[in-house]
N, C-alpha and C positions, 0 to 999 in steps of 0.2 A: 504494500500500500504506500503510494507516494502522492503528494500533492504540494502545490505551491502555497505557502502561507503569505508571503509577500515577495517583493522583487528580489530579495536577497536570501530568503530562508525557505527551505523545503522540508516537509515532513517525510521521513523515510522509515517510519517504524512499522510494527506488525501487531495485528490483533490475534489474541490467543483464545480460540473457542474450544480448544482441546482439553486443557487442564481443568479439573473440577475443584481443586484446592489451590490456594495461594500460600506459599511457604509451608505446604504440607498440612495446613490446619484451617485456613479461612475459606469458606465456601464462596465461589465466584460464579453464580448462576448466569451472569452476563459476561463471563470471561474477564480478561485483563489485557490491557494494551502495554506493549513495551515500546516506549517512544524513543526515537532517535531523530536527530535533525541535521541538516546540511546547510552550512553558510557558504555563500558563493558571491564573489565580486570579481568578475572577469576570470582570470586563471588562478586567483587566490581562493582556495577552498578548504574548509574545515568540516569534518564530520564530528558530531557531538554524540558520544555514547553509542553502545551497540545494543544487542538484544539477547533474549534467552536462547539457549543452545538449540532448541527445537526450530528456531526461525532464522538461523544465521544465513542460510542460503537465500531465503526470501529477502532478507535484509540487504544482502550484497547485490541481488538483482535490482532492488529498489534504488540503490546507489548508482548502479550502472545505467539505469533508465534515465536518471537525472544527468549524470556526468557524460555519458556516452564515451568519448575518447579522452576526456580530461582525467587528471589524476589529483587526488586531494593532497594538500600539503601537511595538514594536521589531523590528528585524531585526539579529541578532547575527551577525557574520562572524568566525569564529575563524581561518579559513585561506582565502586568496583564490585558491588554485589553481583553474583553471577547472572541474574536476570537482565543486567545491563552491561555485562562485560564479556559474555561468553563468545562474542564474535571477534575479540581482539586478535587472537593468533591467526585465524583465517584471513582477517582483514589485512594484517601485516604481510602475509604471504602473497596476497593479491596486489598490495600497494607497498612494496618493501622500503620505499624511500620516505615514507611518512614519518613525521615527528610526533611522538605521543606526548600530550600535554596533560599534566595532572599534579596532584599534591604528592609530597614525598611518600606518604603512607600507601598511596595507590600502587606504586611500583613494588613495594614490599609485598602487598597482597596479590598482585599479579603473579609474582614469582611463586607464592604459596599455592595459589589456585591452579595455575597453568604451567608451572615448572619451566618458565621462560624468563629470561632477563632482557629487559628493554634497553638497548644501547642508544638508540636515537631518540632522546627524550628531552623534554623541557619541564623542569620542576617549577610550579607556580605556587605563590602564597598570597596572603591577603592583600588586596588592592593592586596586585600585579596586572599588567595589561598585555594584550596580544592583538596585534594588528592583522587583519585579514582583508587586504586591499583597503577600501575606505571604511570598512567595518572595524569595530574595536570591542574586544571582550575584556571586561574588568572582572577579576575573580574575587570572590569572598569566601573565606573558609566558613564551613558550617558543620563543625564536628558534632557527631551524634544526632544529626538530623538525616538519617538515623544511625549511621555508622561513623566511626571516628575520622575516616579519610575524606569525608564528603566536602565538596566545594559546590557553590553555585556560581553562575556567571551572568553578567549583564552586558548586552550589546547596546552601545551608546547611540548609534545612528537610528535604529528601529525601536529603541527603548524596550527591548525584550529581555525578560528575566528567564534564564534557563535554571529552573529551581530544583533540579534533582528530584528527590522523593517528596519534597514539600509541595503542597497544593495538589497532590495526586489523589486518585480515587480508584476503586475497583470498577470493572466494566471496560468494554472495548469502545473504540471510537465509532463503530458502525451500529451501536445500539444507543438510542436516545433514552435518557432517564434523568431524573432529578440529580443535580450535582451534589447537593448538600448531604443527603442521606448516606450515600455510599462513600463520599469524601470523609464524613464524620466517622463511619465505621473503619475506614482505612486509617485515618489519623490516629484514633485512640488505640487501635490494635497494633499498628506498626510503629508509630512515632510517639504516641502519647506519653510514654515514660519520660521523654526528654523535653518537657515543657520549658525548662530553664534555657536549654540550648536553642529552642525555637524562638524564644523571646530575644535571645542574643542576636540571632540572625535578623529578626524583624527590626531590631534596633539599628543594625548596620545598614539596613535598606530604607530607613525612615525618610531620608532626604533624596531618595532615588525616584525619579519619575518613571513609572512603569506603564507602558501601553498594553502589554500582553505578557502572560505567564505561560511558559512552555515546560510542563512537568515531565517526569519520566513515566508516569502512569496517568491515564485519564485525558480529558480534552484540553485543548488550548483555550486559555481564559483570556478573552480580549474585550470584555465589557465589564463595567462596574468593578474595577480592580480593587477599589477601596472596600467593597463589601467582602471580597475574598480575604484581603489582608486583615480586615476587622474581625472576621470569624476565626481566623487563625490566631489572632491576638487573644480572643476570648478563650478558645480551646486551650492554648498553651499557658494561659493564666489559671487554668483549672476552675474557672467560673462556670456555673451551670447556665445552660441556655433557658431552662424552664424551672421556675420556682414552684413546682408542683410535686406531687407524690408519685412514686412508683414502688411496686412491691415485687420482691424476688422471693420465691419460696421453693422448698422441697417437702415432699410428703411421702410417707411410706404406705399408710392405709387410707389416706384421704382426709384425715381429720385436720391436719395442718393446711391442706388445700382448702378445706371448707372455711377455715379462718381467714386465709388469704383472699378468697373470693368474696367473703362477707365484707372485709375491710375495703376491698377494691370498689365494691358497690357503694359503700358509705362515703368513700373519698372520691368517687368518680375518677378512678385511675386504673392503670393497667396492672395486672398481676401476671408475672412471668414464672413459669415452671422451669426451673433450672435443669431438671432432669431431661427434658425434651427440647428445650429452646436452643436455637443456634447460639453457641457461646460467644461468638464475636459480636453478634447483635446485642446480647445481654451486656457485654462490656461497653459497647457504644451507649446504650441507654443508661447505664450506671453513671457515666460521666455527664450525660445530657441533663439529668434531673438533680435538683437540689436536695429533695427530701426522700429518704430511702427507708422502706420497711423490709427487714430481713426476717422471714418466718421459716423456721426449720425445726427438725426433730433432733433430740439427743440420740447419739449413736456411738456405741463403744466408749461411753463416758466422755464423749466429745460432740462433734458436729457432723451431721450427715454428710457423706463424702462430696456430693454434688455442690452443696453449699460451701463446704470447706475449700474445694478446688476453686470455686468462684471467688471467694474472698482472697485466697492466696494469689490468684491471678491479678485481682484488682490491686492488691498491695504491691505486687511486682511492677505494675504499670503506673505507680505513683498516684493512685486514687487519693483524693483529699477534698476538704472543704465541703462536707456534707452534714446534714442532720440525719441521725440514725435512730430508728426505733426497732428494737429486737423483740420478736415473738418466738418464744421457745416452747417446745412440746416435749414432755417426758412423763412416763407413767409412774416410775418410782423414784428416780433421782435426776431431775432435769438439770443438765449441765451445759447445754448448747449456748445459752445466753451468757454464762460466765466465761466460757472459752472465747466466744465472739467478741465480747466486750474487752477482754484482755488483748486480743489481737488488734482490734480496731483502735484501741487507745494509743497504739504506737504510731498512728498515722496523723499527719499534719492536719490541723483544723477539722478533726472529726468530732462533732458535737453529739455525743451519745445521750439521747434524751431519756431513755429508760428501757426497761425490759418487762415484758408481759409474759406470764407463765400459763400454759395450758396443761392440765393434767389429763392426758389421753384425749377424750372427745371434748369438743368445745361446748360451752354454754354461751350463747350469743349475747345475752344480756350482760353477763359478767365480762366478756371480751370487750364489748362496747364501752362499759363503764371504766375499764382499765386503760383502753387506748385513747378514748376521747380527750382526757386531760393532757396526754402527751402531745396529741395533735394540736390542741389549743395552745400549748406552749410554743410550738413551732410557728403557729400563725399569728402570734402576738406582734 
């Protein structure tokens, strides 16, 4: 797939409708795009990033369809994760005189992944510039957005930001869908742990005038740029988009489920069964909402595994800044609430409002009387 973005920039990436999971764990019902770009000004040509190994031949054909008999001068690698770098070796065998442009760490990782040493290379760092005819790339280091070697670049003539994995989303370019939903799921599952580093990058770019953003996944963003940078600022600040409730629950025999569904109706909110719900979407929603109810059973003197795995995952992704109500269920020795409270108390800005205990089956009146004042505390 190739098309002209403007007079100087071509899209030469590939759509993946083959893979069912991204990174071996995230469902991608609408596939994933591996974006690559070609900058051209006369005979001065740079290729920006490669693609996943399954699409290297298609990608090389895209390049040839644009260049015909011309040869690129540079291969710029913003991010060396294999879904963006698997074409390096074959590209260099096709165009052996190319100079590879990247951060120092990229060349280390290339050697680790592909057992090859790049000799014709240009190491770039923060604010370094690269001329491609009348075009000029300015590089900005973006460590841990979301790997340590990452850089982004800004082309000054077209005011284009090549943003690596930032501003990316799940889904291919030939499927139209809402950007925000799948971009949010992508962000919090892939990049979300590194909010501080995203904030640092946004700060570097705050005085840069951007006409369009070209990420390594997802569509080119060429309208309402401030909306995209604004939502990234919100996400990376760990501020909730919605000051509403959401319930996450696990249930063995249905009693905790009954409690969760009762509370969902009272609060007019969604109740998500962590046993059957897609885990990446649960993570997305846990970041999206401010007020969280965790309802679960005691299991092996601790927390039911699906809830425990969810909480562990959220802690690993730097979950923070929430109001939490815990609903625990236990027949003889309820312990889920105690364990969860201890784990959540280690997280930044987690306001644990209180714990409600169910003994086996629920009494709806009792549950309502216990939860209502906790909810009222949050709504003050």
